[in-house]
C-alpha positions in Angstrom: -19.1 -12.8 -19.2 -17.6 -9.6 -17.9 -16.6 -6.7 -20.1 -12.9 -5.7 -20.0 -13.7 -2.8 -17.7 -15.7 -4.9 -15.3 -13.0 -7.5 -15.3 -10.4 -4.9 -14.3 -12.7 -3.7 -11.5 -13.2 -7.2 -10.3 -9.5 -8.0 -10.4 -8.9 -4.8 -8.3 -11.5 -5.9 -5.7 -9.9 -9.4 -5.5 -6.4 -8.0 -5.3 -7.4 -5.7 -2.4 -9.0 -8.6 -0.6 -5.9 -10.7 -1.0 -3.7 -7.9 0.2 -5.9 -7.4 3.2 -5.5 -11.1 4.1 -1.7 -10.8 4.0 -1.7 -7.7 6.3 -3.5 -9.2 9.2 -0.6 -9.1 11.6 2.1 -6.5 12.2 5.7 -7.7 11.7 7.5 -8.3 14.9 10.1 -5.6 14.0 7.4 -2.9 13.9 6.0 -3.9 17.3 9.5 -4.3 18.8 10.7 -1.0 17.3 7.6 0.8 18.7 8.2 -0.5 22.2 11.9 0.2 21.9 11.3 3.8 21.0 8.9 4.2 23.9 11.4 2.7 26.4 14.3 4.8 25.0 12.2 7.9 25.5 11.2 6.9 29.0 14.8 6.3 29.9 15.8 9.7 28.7 17.5 9.0 25.3 15.2 11.1 23.0 17.5 11.2 20.0 17.9 7.4 19.9 14.1 7.0 20.5 13.6 9.3 17.5 15.9 7.3 15.3 14.3 4.0 16.3 10.8 5.4 15.8 11.8 6.8 12.3 13.2 3.4 11.3 10.2 1.6 12.6 7.9 4.0 10.7 9.8 3.4 7.5 9.5 -0.4 8.0 5.8 0.0 8.7 5.2 2.1 5.6 7.1 -0.4 3.4 5.2 -3.3 4.9 1.9 -1.5 4.4 2.3 -0.2 0.9 4.8 -2.4 -0.9 2.3 -5.1 -1.8 0.1 -2.4 -3.5 3.1 -1.2 -5.5 4.1 -4.7 -6.5 0.5 -5.4 -7.8 0.6 -2.4 -10.2 2.9 -3.9 -12.8 1.1 -2.3 -15.7 2.4 1.2 -15.0 4.3 1.4 -18.3 1.3 0.4 -20.4 -0.5 3.2 -22.2 -4.0 4.1 -21.0 -6.6 3.4 -23.7 -8.6 6.4 -24.7 -12.4 6.2 -24.2 -14.5 5.8 -27.2 -15.8 9.0 -28.6 -19.3 9.3 -30.1 -19.7 11.7 -32.9 -22.5 14.2 -32.6 -24.5 14.7 -35.7 -26.5 17.8 -36.2 -30.0 17.1 -36.9 
């Protein structure tokens, strides 16, 4: 039987492992956006390349970090205070 702290640590490990399994492949929009930005830059349209690259970066950031934000549903819960041991003189 695990203590509550050990159970939270174990759940965190399992959650990270599951999230890593979901993130094995990049979405097609990220790959296509990256290549699109490179091609636009090569064809001499740097402002459009910058816009496509920025949108692609935003999609990648959301794809990369949104599962982690969704897994932290206990953000409104108060953090328990650690137990304090009283020191006795003697």
